[in-house]
N, C-alpha and C positions, 0 to 999 in steps of 0.2 A: 299707628302713626297719628299725629295730631298734637296741638299745643294743650297743656293743662289749662283749664278754664281760668285759673287765677293768674296765669302768665300771658293770656291772650292779648295780642297787640292789634290795635285798630290802625290799618294802613290803607288809605283810599286807593293806592296804586295796586293793591291786591284785592281788597274787598269789593270795590266798585267795578274794577275791570273784569272780574270773573262773571259779573252779571251780564256782560255783553257777549259771552262765549256761548257757542252751540257745540253739540257733539261733533257735527260735521266739520266745523272750523278747527276744532282741536285735533281731530284725526288727520285733517288735511295738512296742518302745519307740522305735526309730528312726522307724517309720511315724507314730507318734503325734506326735513332736516335729516332723517335717517337714510333716505335714498339718494339725495343730491349733495349732501355736505359732509357726512361723516365717513363714508366709504369703509375701507378695510381696517382702519385704525380702531374704530369703535368695536368692530366685530372681533378683532384679535384680543383686545383688552377684556371684553366681556366673556370670551371663551377661555381666556387664560386664568382669570381669577379663580382661586380654589377656596375662597371664603375662609382663609386661615385666621384672619383677624389681627395679624401682626401690625397692621397699619394703625390699630387702635392705640398702640403705645406711643405713636408719634403725634397724635392730634391733641392740641391743648383743650379743645372743647370736651373731648372724651375724658381726658385725664382730670379735668376740672369738674366733671360730673360723676366722680367715683367710678369711672370706666364703664358707664352705662353704654351698652352696645349700640343704642339708638344714635349716639353722638359720634360713633366711630366712623371713619371715612367709608368703609365698606357698608356700614349700616345706613349711611346717608344715600349711598348709591342704590342699595337694596330698596329703600323706601321710595325712591324716585325713578331713576332710569331703568332699573331692572323691572319694576312694575309696569312702566310704560311699554317696555319690550314684550313682557309676558302677555299684556293685554292688547298688544298690537295697536297701540294708540287710542284704543276705545276707553277713554277715561273721562270722568266728569269734571266740571269747572272747579268744584271744591278740592278735588285732587290736585289740580294745577296750582291752586292757591298754596297748598301744602308743599308742593314741589318748590315753588318760589321761596317760601319761607325758609325751607331747609337750605336750598342752594345759594340764596343770597345772604342769609343772616347767620348761618351756622357753619359756614366754610369760607375761609380766607383765600382759597386756591393758592396756598403758600407752597405747596408741593413738598412739605416735610414728610408727609405720609409715603410718598413714592420712594424715599430713601430706605424705608423699612419694609417695603413690599419685596418679597423674594424674587419677583419677576419684573420689578421695575415698572409696574403699571402706573401710568400718569393719571392718578385718581382725580386730580384737579381738572384735567381735561374732561372727564366724565361729568363732573358737576357743572363745568362750563357749557357742556352740551345741553344740560337741563336749563341753564340760564338762557341759552340761545332759543330754546323752544318757548320759554316763558316770555322772552322779549318779543318774539314774533307774534305772540298772542296778546301782547300789550299788558302783561302782568308782571310789573317791575315795581319794587318799593318806590313810593312817590318821590322821596328826596333824591334817590339815585337817578330816577328818570328826569327830574328837574335839572340835575347837574348835566346830564347828557343833552337835554334840550338847550341849555345855555351854550354848551360848546358847539352844538349844531348851528345855532343862530349867530353867536358872537365870536366864535373861534376861541373862546376861553370859558372856563367852567364857572366864572363868577360874574358874568354879565358886565365885565369891565369894558368901558368904551375906549376908543383909541385915544381921545384927548385925555382921559383919566389916566391911562397907561403912561403916556408921555409926560404928563404933569408929575406923576409919582416918581418917574426916573429923574426928572429935573430937580425935584425936591430933594431926593437922596443924593444927587450929585452935589447940590449946594451944601448939604449937611456934611458930606465927606470933605469938602473944601475947607471946612473949619479945622480939620486935622491934617489934611494932605494938600500941599501947595499945588494949585492948578489941576486938581483931580477931575477926571472926566468919566462920564458914562457915554461912550461914543455910540451914537445912533446911526444905523444904516451905512456903516463904513465898509465899502466894497473892498474885497481882497484881504480883510483882516485874517489873522492867524486863527482866531477863535470867535465863534458865536456862542454867547452864554445864554442858556435856555432855562426858563423858570416855569412855575405853575401859577394858576390864578390866585390862590390864597396869598401870595407874597405881596402884590400891589394892593390887594383888598384888605388884608389884616396884618401882614408881617413885613411892612415896607423896610424895616431896619435890616432885613436880610439882604435887600438890594444894596443898601448902604455898605454892609459888610463886604460884599463881593467887590464893590467899587473900591473900597479901601485896599483889599488884598490885591486886586488886579493892578492898581496904580503903584503900590509899593513894589510889587514884583516886576513891574515894567512890561506887562503883557500887552501884546497887540490884539485888542479885542473889540467886539461890537455887540450890540443888541438890536433887534429889528423894532422899528416903530409900528410896524404893520402886523397883520395876522400871521400867526405861526410862532409867536413867542411862548404860548402856553401849550405844553405837550402832556398835560396831566391825563387826558384821554380816559375818562370814566366809561366811555362807550365800550372800551375793551372788557370791562367787567359787567356791564349791563346785558351783554349779549347782542348789542347792536353792531354787528360786524361792518355794516356799510358805513356808519358814522365813524367807527374806529379807523377805517382805512382812509377816509377823507381827512380826518384830523392828522394822521401821520403824514399824509401827502402834503398838507399845508405846512407842517413843520419842516419837512425836508425842502420844500420849495422856497421857504424863507432863506434857508442856508444856500440853496442854489443861487437865488437872486443876489445875495450878498457876496457870493463867490468866496466863502470862507474855506479854510483848509480843514477845520475840525469844529465839532460842537462839544461844549462842556455842559452836561446836564447838572443842574443844581442839586441840592440835597433832597432828592425825591426818588424813591424806589419804583413806584408804579409808572411814573413818566419814563424812567430809564427802561423799564420792561417793555413799555409800548414802543419806544424808539429803537431798541436794539434787537429784540427778538419777536415779540408778538406782532408788532406793527408791520415790520418789513415782510414777514411771512404772509400777512393778510393782503399785501400788495404784490405778492408773487416774487419777492426778492429774498435772496439768501442772507444778505447782510445789509445794514443801513447804507444808503448811497453816499452819505457823507460820514467819515469816521466820527464816532461819538464815544466819549468817556464820561464816567460819573464823577461828581465832585470829590469823592474819596480818592480816586486815582489822581485827580488834578492836584489836590492838596499834597498827596504823597510825593508827586514829582516835584512840586515847588519846594518842599522841605528837603527832600533827598538831594536835589540839585543846588541847594543853597540860594534859591531865588528869594526866599524869605528866611530870616534868621530868628530863631527863638531866643528871647532874652529874659522872659519872665514866665515861668511855668505856672499853670493853674495849681493851687495849693491843696484844695480840699480832696477828700476821698471821692473818686469818680469811677463810674463803670460805663458800659457801652451796650447799645442794642445793635445787633446785626440785622439790617433790613433784609428781608427774605429775597427780594428781587435783585439785590446787588451782591449779596454774600452767597446764599444758597444758589441763586440764579446765575451769578457771574464770578464767584470766587474771589471777592475783594476783601475777605476777612483779614488776611495778613497785612495788607496795606492799611486797613482800618486800625489794626493794633499798632502799626508803625507810627502813624500820625498821633494816636492817643498817647503813646509813651513819649513822643517828641514834645508834646505840649502840656502833659499832666504829670505832676510830681508824685501823686499817689493814685495810680491806676490799678483798679481791682477788677479783674476779668470775671465774666459770668461763667457758669457751668450748668448745662452744656453750652458750648460756644461754636463759632463759625457756622457751617451749614447745619449743625445740629441744634442751634439756638431755637428757642420757642418763638413763634410768630407773635407780633405785638397785639394781634387780635383786631386790628383796625383796617389793615390793608385788604386788597382784593375787592374793594368797593363796599366792604361791610360797614365801615364808619359812615360812608355816604348814604347808607340806608336811613339815616336820620336819628333824631333824639328818641323817638318812640322805641327803637330797638337797642338803645344804649344799655339798659339794665341787663338784658340777655347777653349782650356782648361782653361786658366786664365780668359778669358772673361766670362766663364761659372761659375765663382766663386767669383763674386763681393761681395756676402753676407759674404764670409769668410773675405775679406778685411775689410768690415765695422765692423764685429765682433771684429777683432783684433785691429783695430784703436780705437774702443770705450774703450778699456782697458787702454789706455795711456801708455802702456808698451813700453820699448825700446828693450827688448830681449824676444824672444819666445823660450821656451824649447819644442823640438819636439822629443820624444823618439822613433823615427821611421825614417828610411831613406827616404821613399817616402814622408812622411809629411815634412821632412827637405827640400827636393828639391822642392816640390810643393809650400810650403809656401815661400821659397826664391823667387820663380818666381812671386808669388802674391805680395810680398813686392816690388819687383823691378817694376812690371807693374803698380801698383797703387801708387807707390812712398810713401810708408808708413814710411820710415826712421827707420826701425827696423832691428834687426839682429837675426839670428836663431842659436841656439846651441843645441847639444845633452846634455842629463843630465850628462853624464860622464865628460863633459868639465867643468861643474860647480862643480861637486863633488870633483874632484881631487884637486881643488884649495881651497875647503872648509874644507877638512878633515885633521886631525892631523897625522903627521908622528912620530911614537914613536922614542925616542932618540936612541934606539939600532939599528934602521933601517936607520938612517940618514948617509949620506956619509960624 
């Protein structure tokens, strides 16, 4: 186990934090997690695994490293959690650093490997246990921990202040009014049908996406609202850092915003990890079986709008285009067919990927990996050459990625492997393809 010297990455979140650890503290945290938090689930998984290695065929890291067994899912577990159990928590600080490096930067917890396991072991869960131990020890990649800190302090991952959030919405409302008569982004409207939920990067870097949804909502005649107060950002990187306490508080804040506005449903924007946090990981952390307010992803929302004729497609996107299946909404929620429906509805030359649906390769950015920061970028993109090969094989020039992490991760892959492609969100295609009724034209 260990990084090759030429590939060693300096990360204060790992390097400096392990200096604060003692053998007693490490053993105490490991004992707490293994005896108070994991219970029978961990024991069953560890006893069931027969070390067959079939999961290796599923992992983009392993496939992109000539099937080196160190990068296989079972190999990652063997180097981390199995060793922790074998040594009964009596491990040294440098070992914890290696555990953090592997669990945070070489696994996207995308759960593709579980589909190839003959026993259905949730290998992602095992690596999340490692992340949990590292988090409680304070050993988390610095950029990822900074994101969690931002959400803990400001209730969003980008340190966006409330006045900045409101100003951005007003700015996008005004821009939308240049195309749609009397367009509104209704704030704090009690009893609306839908609360639209986004993540921090949108007001910070991608404000045009807020304008796109305002365009779509107003043309479709949707009764909607957005909160001006905390709870609008559900990106929840604490879910991936191992900070279960912050994860639960973030989800509760999001749900309480919907309660306060008395909405009937939440629509989550084009983000897979926020959807994962809101629909399954988050509620379970709060002791709920399901979200307390019904929630759907943007893919399903667009599908229903097009299917029901609430928006009409009059000008299809012309160039060759393919699509990325976000792990957390396709493998995790089965929205692959809906995604193909909306792609074919708005794209003239749609070229599907292979493999696809729940078998599609992870973008390599989700699961908090891209949030580990620029210092880990090279390892991340080198660990996903199979994704580059898959995308190149389609011959497409545009890739639709209905997820922020997929968008950023695939952009990095395109640039690194010089694929000559461009990445877009689905809303960017839809606003140019849909009809504006005469009465709404400016």
